[in-house]
mmCIF file as Biopython writes it, N, C-alpha, C and O atoms, coordinates in Angstrom:
data_model
#
loop_
_atom_site.group_PDB
_atom_site.id
_atom_site.type_symbol
_atom_site.label_atom_id
_atom_site.label_alt_id
_atom_site.label_comp_id
_atom_site.label_asym_id
_atom_site.label_entity_id
_atom_site.label_seq_id
_atom_site.pdbx_PDB_ins_code
_atom_site.Cartn_x
_atom_site.Cartn_y
_atom_site.Cartn_z
_atom_site.occupancy
_atom_site.B_iso_or_equiv
_atom_site.auth_seq_id
_atom_site.auth_asym_id
_atom_site.pdbx_PDB_model_num
ATOM 1   N N  . MET A ? 1  ? 168.230 67.430  81.188 1.0 0.0 1  A 1 
ATOM 2   C CA . MET A ? 1  ? 166.950 67.431  81.878 1.0 0.0 1  A 1 
ATOM 3   C C  . MET A ? 1  ? 166.083 66.289  81.355 1.0 0.0 1  A 1 
ATOM 4   O O  . MET A ? 1  ? 165.141 66.530  80.600 1.0 0.0 1  A 1 
ATOM 5   N N  . ILE A ? 2  ? 166.369 65.117  81.721 1.0 0.0 2  A 1 
ATOM 6   C CA . ILE A ? 2  ? 165.631 63.958  81.295 1.0 0.0 2  A 1 
ATOM 7   C C  . ILE A ? 2  ? 164.245 63.950  81.935 1.0 0.0 2  A 1 
ATOM 8   O O  . ILE A ? 2  ? 164.102 64.221  83.127 1.0 0.0 2  A 1 
ATOM 9   N N  . GLY A ? 3  ? 163.254 63.646  81.155 1.0 0.0 3  A 1 
ATOM 10  C CA . GLY A ? 3  ? 161.904 63.570  81.662 1.0 0.0 3  A 1 
ATOM 11  C C  . GLY A ? 3  ? 161.081 64.863  81.485 1.0 0.0 3  A 1 
ATOM 12  O O  . GLY A ? 3  ? 159.868 64.878  81.695 1.0 0.0 3  A 1 
ATOM 13  N N  . LYS A ? 4  ? 161.752 65.908  81.106 1.0 0.0 4  A 1 
ATOM 14  C CA . LYS A ? 4  ? 161.059 67.195  80.890 1.0 0.0 4  A 1 
ATOM 15  C C  . LYS A ? 4  ? 160.502 67.210  79.479 1.0 0.0 4  A 1 
ATOM 16  O O  . LYS A ? 4  ? 161.149 66.747  78.539 1.0 0.0 4  A 1 
ATOM 17  N N  . SER A ? 5  ? 159.286 67.748  79.335 1.0 0.0 5  A 1 
ATOM 18  C CA . SER A ? 5  ? 158.710 67.879  78.001 1.0 0.0 5  A 1 
ATOM 19  C C  . SER A ? 5  ? 159.382 69.029  77.278 1.0 0.0 5  A 1 
ATOM 20  O O  . SER A ? 5  ? 160.065 69.849  77.892 1.0 0.0 5  A 1 
ATOM 21  N N  . ILE A ? 6  ? 159.187 69.084  75.983 1.0 0.0 6  A 1 
ATOM 22  C CA . ILE A ? 6  ? 159.779 70.156  75.182 1.0 0.0 6  A 1 
ATOM 23  C C  . ILE A ? 6  ? 159.200 71.503  75.599 1.0 0.0 6  A 1 
ATOM 24  O O  . ILE A ? 6  ? 159.906 72.510  75.537 1.0 0.0 6  A 1 
ATOM 25  N N  . VAL A ? 7  ? 157.965 71.552  76.012 1.0 0.0 7  A 1 
ATOM 26  C CA . VAL A ? 7  ? 157.341 72.816  76.489 1.0 0.0 7  A 1 
ATOM 27  C C  . VAL A ? 7  ? 157.994 73.260  77.781 1.0 0.0 7  A 1 
ATOM 28  O O  . VAL A ? 7  ? 158.289 74.444  77.938 1.0 0.0 7  A 1 
ATOM 29  N N  . GLU A ? 8  ? 158.222 72.372  78.684 1.0 0.0 8  A 1 
ATOM 30  C CA . GLU A ? 8  ? 158.855 72.746  79.972 1.0 0.0 8  A 1 
ATOM 31  C C  . GLU A ? 8  ? 160.271 73.229  79.711 1.0 0.0 8  A 1 
ATOM 32  O O  . GLU A ? 8  ? 160.727 74.188  80.334 1.0 0.0 8  A 1 
ATOM 33  N N  . ARG A ? 9  ? 160.954 72.585  78.815 1.0 0.0 9  A 1 
ATOM 34  C CA . ARG A ? 9  ? 162.356 72.970  78.490 1.0 0.0 9  A 1 
ATOM 35  C C  . ARG A ? 9  ? 162.372 74.361  77.831 1.0 0.0 9  A 1 
ATOM 36  O O  . ARG A ? 9  ? 163.223 75.194  78.141 1.0 0.0 9  A 1 
ATOM 37  N N  . ALA A ? 10 ? 161.437 74.590  76.936 1.0 0.0 10 A 1 
ATOM 38  C CA . ALA A ? 10 ? 161.357 75.914  76.257 1.0 0.0 10 A 1 
ATOM 39  C C  . ALA A ? 10 ? 161.027 76.989  77.297 1.0 0.0 10 A 1 
ATOM 40  O O  . ALA A ? 10 ? 161.625 78.065  77.265 1.0 0.0 10 A 1 
ATOM 41  N N  . TYR A ? 11 ? 160.127 76.736  78.183 1.0 0.0 11 A 1 
ATOM 42  C CA . TYR A ? 11 ? 159.806 77.726  79.230 1.0 0.0 11 A 1 
ATOM 43  C C  . TYR A ? 11 ? 161.013 78.014  80.096 1.0 0.0 11 A 1 
ATOM 44  O O  . TYR A ? 11 ? 161.302 79.172  80.398 1.0 0.0 11 A 1 
ATOM 45  N N  . TYR A ? 12 ? 161.712 76.982  80.493 1.0 0.0 12 A 1 
ATOM 46  C CA . TYR A ? 12 ? 162.899 77.158  81.302 1.0 0.0 12 A 1 
ATOM 47  C C  . TYR A ? 12 ? 163.915 78.055  80.605 1.0 0.0 12 A 1 
ATOM 48  O O  . TYR A ? 12 ? 164.471 78.962  81.224 1.0 0.0 12 A 1 
ATOM 49  N N  . LEU A ? 13 ? 164.159 77.808  79.330 1.0 0.0 13 A 1 
ATOM 50  C CA . LEU A ? 13 ? 165.149 78.608  78.578 1.0 0.0 13 A 1 
ATOM 51  C C  . LEU A ? 13 ? 164.669 80.043  78.404 1.0 0.0 13 A 1 
ATOM 52  O O  . LEU A ? 13 ? 165.476 80.969  78.482 1.0 0.0 13 A 1 
ATOM 53  N N  . MET A ? 14 ? 163.372 80.251  78.171 1.0 0.0 14 A 1 
ATOM 54  C CA . MET A ? 14 ? 162.840 81.646  78.021 1.0 0.0 14 A 1 
ATOM 55  C C  . MET A ? 14 ? 162.971 82.396  79.354 1.0 0.0 14 A 1 
ATOM 56  O O  . MET A ? 14 ? 163.338 83.571  79.381 1.0 0.0 14 A 1 
ATOM 57  N N  . LYS A ? 15 ? 162.666 81.699  80.460 1.0 0.0 15 A 1 
ATOM 58  C CA . LYS A ? 15 ? 162.766 82.291  81.782 1.0 0.0 15 A 1 
ATOM 59  C C  . LYS A ? 15 ? 164.195 82.645  82.088 1.0 0.0 15 A 1 
ATOM 60  O O  . LYS A ? 15 ? 164.475 83.715  82.628 1.0 0.0 15 A 1 
ATOM 61  N N  . LEU A ? 16 ? 165.119 81.738  81.741 1.0 0.0 16 A 1 
ATOM 62  C CA . LEU A ? 16 ? 166.537 81.988  81.980 1.0 0.0 16 A 1 
ATOM 63  C C  . LEU A ? 16 ? 167.022 83.209  81.240 1.0 0.0 16 A 1 
ATOM 64  O O  . LEU A ? 16 ? 167.745 84.031  81.802 1.0 0.0 16 A 1 
ATOM 65  N N  . GLY A ? 17 ? 166.636 83.337  79.992 1.0 0.0 17 A 1 
ATOM 66  C CA . GLY A ? 17 ? 167.005 84.481  79.193 1.0 0.0 17 A 1 
ATOM 67  C C  . GLY A ? 17 ? 166.440 85.780  79.756 1.0 0.0 17 A 1 
ATOM 68  O O  . GLY A ? 17 ? 167.110 86.813  79.751 1.0 0.0 17 A 1 
ATOM 69  N N  . ARG A ? 18 ? 165.179 85.716  80.249 1.0 0.0 18 A 1 
ATOM 70  C CA . ARG A ? 18 ? 164.596 86.915  80.830 1.0 0.0 18 A 1 
ATOM 71  C C  . ARG A ? 18 ? 165.322 87.362  82.118 1.0 0.0 18 A 1 
ATOM 72  O O  . ARG A ? 18 ? 165.587 88.549  82.314 1.0 0.0 18 A 1 
ATOM 73  N N  . VAL A ? 19 ? 165.630 86.400  82.975 1.0 0.0 19 A 1 
ATOM 74  C CA . VAL A ? 19 ? 166.335 86.744  84.191 1.0 0.0 19 A 1 
ATOM 75  C C  . VAL A ? 19 ? 167.728 87.294  83.877 1.0 0.0 19 A 1 
ATOM 76  O O  . VAL A ? 19 ? 168.185 88.227  84.537 1.0 0.0 19 A 1 
ATOM 77  N N  . PHE A ? 20 ? 168.388 86.738  82.900 1.0 0.0 20 A 1 
ATOM 78  C CA . PHE A ? 20 ? 169.698 87.248  82.481 1.0 0.0 20 A 1 
ATOM 79  C C  . PHE A ? 20 ? 169.596 88.695  82.026 1.0 0.0 20 A 1 
ATOM 80  O O  . PHE A ? 20 ? 170.389 89.544  82.433 1.0 0.0 20 A 1 
ATOM 81  N N  . GLU A ? 21 ? 168.603 88.970  81.170 1.0 0.0 21 A 1 
ATOM 82  C CA . GLU A ? 21 ? 168.453 90.359  80.676 1.0 0.0 21 A 1 
ATOM 83  C C  . GLU A ? 21 ? 168.119 91.330  81.772 1.0 0.0 21 A 1 
ATOM 84  O O  . GLU A ? 21 ? 168.636 92.447  81.790 1.0 0.0 21 A 1 
ATOM 85  N N  . GLU A ? 22 ? 167.261 90.927  82.690 1.0 0.0 22 A 1 
ATOM 86  C CA . GLU A ? 22 ? 166.916 91.777  83.824 1.0 0.0 22 A 1 
ATOM 87  C C  . GLU A ? 22 ? 168.178 92.147  84.655 1.0 0.0 22 A 1 
ATOM 88  O O  . GLU A ? 22 ? 168.382 93.298  85.040 1.0 0.0 22 A 1 
ATOM 89  N N  . ARG A ? 23 ? 168.998 91.126  84.904 1.0 0.0 23 A 1 
ATOM 90  C CA . ARG A ? 23 ? 170.214 91.349  85.672 1.0 0.0 23 A 1 
ATOM 91  C C  . ARG A ? 23 ? 171.224 92.219  84.892 1.0 0.0 23 A 1 
ATOM 92  O O  . ARG A ? 23 ? 171.895 93.085  85.454 1.0 0.0 23 A 1 
ATOM 93  N N  . ALA A ? 24 ? 171.300 91.958  83.609 1.0 0.0 24 A 1 
ATOM 94  C CA . ALA A ? 24 ? 172.232 92.776  82.747 1.0 0.0 24 A 1 
ATOM 95  C C  . ALA A ? 24 ? 171.754 94.241  82.771 1.0 0.0 24 A 1 
ATOM 96  O O  . ALA A ? 24 ? 172.583 95.147  82.859 1.0 0.0 24 A 1 
ATOM 97  N N  . LYS A ? 25 ? 170.472 94.482  82.696 1.0 0.0 25 A 1 
ATOM 98  C CA . LYS A ? 25 ? 169.937 95.843  82.737 1.0 0.0 25 A 1 
ATOM 99  C C  . LYS A ? 25 ? 170.276 96.517  84.063 1.0 0.0 25 A 1 
ATOM 100 O O  . LYS A ? 25 ? 170.669 97.683  84.083 1.0 0.0 25 A 1 
ATOM 101 N N  . GLU A ? 26 ? 170.124 95.774  85.192 1.0 0.0 26 A 1 
ATOM 102 C CA . GLU A ? 26 ? 170.456 96.312  86.494 1.0 0.0 26 A 1 
ATOM 103 C C  . GLU A ? 26 ? 171.929 96.719  86.581 1.0 0.0 26 A 1 
ATOM 104 O O  . GLU A ? 26 ? 172.276 97.807  87.042 1.0 0.0 26 A 1 
ATOM 105 N N  . GLU A ? 27 ? 172.777 95.800  86.119 1.0 0.0 27 A 1 
ATOM 106 C CA . GLU A ? 27 ? 174.235 96.082  86.172 1.0 0.0 27 A 1 
ATOM 107 C C  . GLU A ? 27 ? 174.616 97.241  85.267 1.0 0.0 27 A 1 
ATOM 108 O O  . GLU A ? 27 ? 175.483 98.041  85.621 1.0 0.0 27 A 1 
ATOM 109 N N  . TYR A ? 28 ? 173.995 97.341  84.127 1.0 0.0 28 A 1 
ATOM 110 C CA . TYR A ? 28 ? 174.246 98.453  83.210 1.0 0.0 28 A 1 
ATOM 111 C C  . TYR A ? 28 ? 173.861 99.770  83.819 1.0 0.0 28 A 1 
ATOM 112 O O  . TYR A ? 28 ? 174.600 100.749 83.710 1.0 0.0 28 A 1 
ATOM 113 N N  . MET A ? 29 ? 172.694 99.813  84.469 1.0 0.0 29 A 1 
ATOM 114 C CA . MET A ? 29 ? 172.188 101.020 85.124 1.0 0.0 29 A 1 
ATOM 115 C C  . MET A ? 29 ? 173.077 101.433 86.297 1.0 0.0 29 A 1 
ATOM 116 O O  . MET A ? 29 ? 173.195 102.619 86.603 1.0 0.0 29 A 1 
ATOM 117 N N  . LYS A ? 30 ? 173.692 100.465 86.943 1.0 0.0 30 A 1 
ATOM 118 C CA . LYS A ? 30 ? 174.638 100.779 88.051 1.0 0.0 30 A 1 
ATOM 119 C C  . LYS A ? 30 ? 175.987 101.228 87.519 1.0 0.0 30 A 1 
ATOM 120 O O  . LYS A ? 30 ? 176.808 101.731 88.287 1.0 0.0 30 A 1 
ATOM 121 N N  . GLY A ? 31 ? 176.247 101.058 86.196 1.0 0.0 31 A 1 
ATOM 122 C CA . GLY A ? 31 ? 177.495 101.469 85.639 1.0 0.0 31 A 1 
ATOM 123 C C  . GLY A ? 31 ? 178.544 100.334 85.631 1.0 0.0 31 A 1 
ATOM 124 O O  . GLY A ? 31 ? 179.710 100.580 85.321 1.0 0.0 31 A 1 
ATOM 125 N N  . ASN A ? 32 ? 178.152 99.146  85.956 1.0 0.0 32 A 1 
ATOM 126 C CA . ASN A ? 32 ? 179.068 98.030  85.971 1.0 0.0 32 A 1 
ATOM 127 C C  . ASN A ? 32 ? 179.331 97.439  84.586 1.0 0.0 32 A 1 
ATOM 128 O O  . ASN A ? 32 ? 180.257 96.648  84.408 1.0 0.0 32 A 1 
ATOM 129 N N  . ILE A ? 33 ? 178.525 97.820  83.625 1.0 0.0 33 A 1 
ATOM 130 C CA . ILE A ? 33 ? 178.703 97.381  82.224 1.0 0.0 33 A 1 
ATOM 131 C C  . ILE A ? 33 ? 178.876 98.652  81.405 1.0 0.0 33 A 1 
ATOM 132 O O  . ILE A ? 33 ? 178.006 99.522  81.418 1.0 0.0 33 A 1 
ATOM 133 N N  . SER A ? 34 ? 179.967 98.763  80.708 1.0 0.0 34 A 1 
ATOM 134 C CA . SER A ? 34 ? 180.209 99.941  79.905 1.0 0.0 34 A 1 
ATOM 135 C C  . SER A ? 34 ? 179.824 99.708  78.469 1.0 0.0 34 A 1 
ATOM 136 O O  . SER A ? 34 ? 179.589 98.578  78.042 1.0 0.0 34 A 1 
ATOM 137 N N  . GLY A ? 35 ? 179.762 100.796 77.730 1.0 0.0 35 A 1 
ATOM 138 C CA . GLY A ? 35 ? 179.444 100.670 76.287 1.0 0.0 35 A 1 
ATOM 139 C C  . GLY A ? 35 ? 177.932 100.638 76.107 1.0 0.0 35 A 1 
ATOM 140 O O  . GLY A ? 35 ? 177.181 101.237 76.877 1.0 0.0 35 A 1 
ATOM 141 N N  . PHE A ? 36 ? 177.514 99.930  75.080 1.0 0.0 36 A 1 
ATOM 142 C CA . PHE A ? 36 ? 176.100 99.847  74.756 1.0 0.0 36 A 1 
ATOM 143 C C  . PHE A ? 36 ? 175.561 98.516  75.130 1.0 0.0 36 A 1 
ATOM 144 O O  . PHE A ? 36 ? 176.249 97.498  75.061 1.0 0.0 36 A 1 
ATOM 145 N N  . LEU A ? 37 ? 174.293 98.530  75.538 1.0 0.0 37 A 1 
ATOM 146 C CA . LEU A ? 37 ? 173.619 97.284  75.935 1.0 0.0 37 A 1 
ATOM 147 C C  . LEU A ? 37 ? 172.259 97.263  75.254 1.0 0.0 37 A 1 
ATOM 148 O O  . LEU A ? 37 ? 171.387 98.075  75.566 1.0 0.0 37 A 1 
ATOM 149 N N  . HIS A ? 38 ? 172.084 96.347  74.338 1.0 0.0 38 A 1 
ATOM 150 C CA . HIS A ? 38 ? 170.840 96.206  73.624 1.0 0.0 38 A 1 
ATOM 151 C C  . HIS A ? 38 ? 170.037 95.026  74.233 1.0 0.0 38 A 1 
ATOM 152 O O  . HIS A ? 38 ? 170.485 93.879  74.203 1.0 0.0 38 A 1 
ATOM 153 N N  . LEU A ? 39 ? 168.897 95.323  74.759 1.0 0.0 39 A 1 
ATOM 154 C CA . LEU A ? 39 ? 168.082 94.290  75.390 1.0 0.0 39 A 1 
ATOM 155 C C  . LEU A ? 39 ? 166.774 94.099  74.606 1.0 0.0 39 A 1 
ATOM 156 O O  . LEU A ? 39 ? 166.305 95.000  73.909 1.0 0.0 39 A 1 
ATOM 157 N N  . VAL A ? 40 ? 166.218 92.924  74.742 1.0 0.0 40 A 1 
ATOM 158 C CA . VAL A ? 40 ? 164.947 92.659  74.124 1.0 0.0 40 A 1 
ATOM 159 C C  . VAL A ? 40 ? 163.836 93.220  75.020 1.0 0.0 40 A 1 
ATOM 160 O O  . VAL A ? 40 ? 162.811 93.693  74.527 1.0 0.0 40 A 1 
ATOM 161 N N  . ILE A ? 41 ? 164.050 93.162  76.332 1.0 0.0 41 A 1 
ATOM 162 C CA . ILE A ? 41 ? 163.096 93.723  77.277 1.0 0.0 41 A 1 
ATOM 163 C C  . ILE A ? 41 ? 163.282 95.224  77.335 1.0 0.0 41 A 1 
ATOM 164 O O  . ILE A ? 41 ? 164.345 95.735  76.981 1.0 0.0 41 A 1 
ATOM 165 N N  . SER A ? 42 ? 162.246 95.943  77.783 1.0 0.0 42 A 1 
ATOM 166 C CA . SER A ? 42 ? 162.410 97.398  77.898 1.0 0.0 42 A 1 
ATOM 167 C C  . SER A ? 42 ? 162.348 97.869  79.313 1.0 0.0 42 A 1 
ATOM 168 O O  . SER A ? 42 ? 162.470 99.067  79.571 1.0 0.0 42 A 1 
#
């Protein structure tokens, strides 16, 4: 990502992590992920 500031890059990565966790939570609640799932979000 050439031309992006460090703040924009950090925001992008935080947003990506949040979206991933939200999707993982959805899939876990549907039963598509077995075992334990520890998320930072609640």
